[in-house]
C-alpha positions as a printed NumPy array, in Angstrom:
array([[  8.941,  24.212, -10.235],
       [ 11.125,  27.231, -10.734],
       [ 11.108,  29.605,  -7.769],
       [ 12.788,  32.733,  -7.236],
       [ 15.559,  33.196,  -4.776],
       [ 16.613,  36.116,  -3.02 ],
       [ 19.818,  37.222,  -1.544],
       [ 21.714,  34.333,  -0.219],
       [ 24.495,  34.43 ,   1.74 ],
       [ 26.928,  31.264,   2.488],
       [ 29.702,  31.516,   5.161],
       [ 30.992,  28.019,   5.313],
       [ 29.689,  24.909,   4.101],
       [ 31.588,  21.043,   5.475],
       [ 33.779,  18.889,   3.492],
       [ 30.685,  16.829,   3.35 ],
       [ 28.24 ,  19.225,   3.063],
       [ 25.755,  20.219,   0.227],
       [ 24.303,  23.973,  -0.503],
       [ 21.769,  23.765,  -3.598],
       [ 19.783,  26.353,  -4.984],
       [ 17.221,  25.127,  -7.333],
       [ 15.464,  22.524,  -9.009],
       [ 17.437,  19.272,  -8.268],
       [ 16.934,  15.313,  -8.351],
       [ 19.278,  13.839,  -5.815],
       [ 21.781,  15.172,  -3.666],
       [ 23.99 ,  12.432,  -1.825],
       [ 26.654,  13.822,   0.348],
       [ 29.365,  11.17 ,   1.189],
       [ 31.73 ,  11.098,   4.112],
       [ 33.697,   8.723,   6.216],
       [ 35.714,   8.829,   9.655],
       [ 37.478,   7.12 ,  12.057],
       [ 37.251,   7.415,  15.406],
       [ 39.326,   5.993,  18.574],
       [ 38.148,   6.94 ,  21.8  ],
       [ 39.215,   5.727,  25.479],
       [ 36.757,   3.802,  27.919],
       [ 33.996,   5.604,  29.424],
       [ 34.424,   8.412,  26.189],
       [ 30.969,   8.572,  24.782],
       [ 28.844,   8.218,  28.173],
       [ 26.477,  10.674,  28.497],
       [ 23.894,  11.708,  31.3  ],
       [ 23.746,  12.744,  34.811],
       [ 26.09 ,  11.473,  38.108],
       [ 28.255,   9.159,  35.861],
       [ 31.   ,   7.496,  38.287],
       [ 33.824,   5.684,  36.204],
       [ 36.405,   3.698,  37.288],
       [ 38.692,   3.031,  34.446],
       [ 42.095,   1.754,  35.72 ],
       [ 44.862,   1.849,  33.725],
       [ 42.853,   1.965,  30.36 ],
       [ 44.581,   2.307,  27.176],
       [ 42.993,   2.586,  23.438],
       [ 44.636,   0.627,  20.886],
       [ 45.05 ,   2.63 ,  17.636],
       [ 47.048,   0.533,  15.471],
       [ 45.611,  -0.568,  12.59 ],
       [ 47.123,  -3.528,  10.787],
       [ 45.413,  -3.377,   7.355],
       [ 46.358,  -0.608,   5.351],
       [ 43.362,   0.473,   3.556],
       [ 39.622,   0.643,   4.952],
       [ 36.572,   0.208,   3.732],
       [ 35.735,   3.288,   1.115],
       [ 32.491,   5.188,   0.136],
       [ 32.476,   4.087,  -3.373],
       [ 29.408,   3.32 ,  -5.033],
       [ 27.372,   4.05 ,  -1.881],
       [ 23.784,   5.075,  -3.504]])
């Protein structure tokens, strides 16, 4: 159903974001990321006590190509 839209101001749209005004059948934003983090990096909560003695994160990736986003529906 058509709509009348007033003034719109878009400051920023991210690299995998979608901005749409009007009728649309399907919107499929796609993104991928590889995250490396050390021990205890994603812990959340109160009063955490972490003991990471000599912790290291291995960022070596022996294959040159990772799985892509092709044909994601």
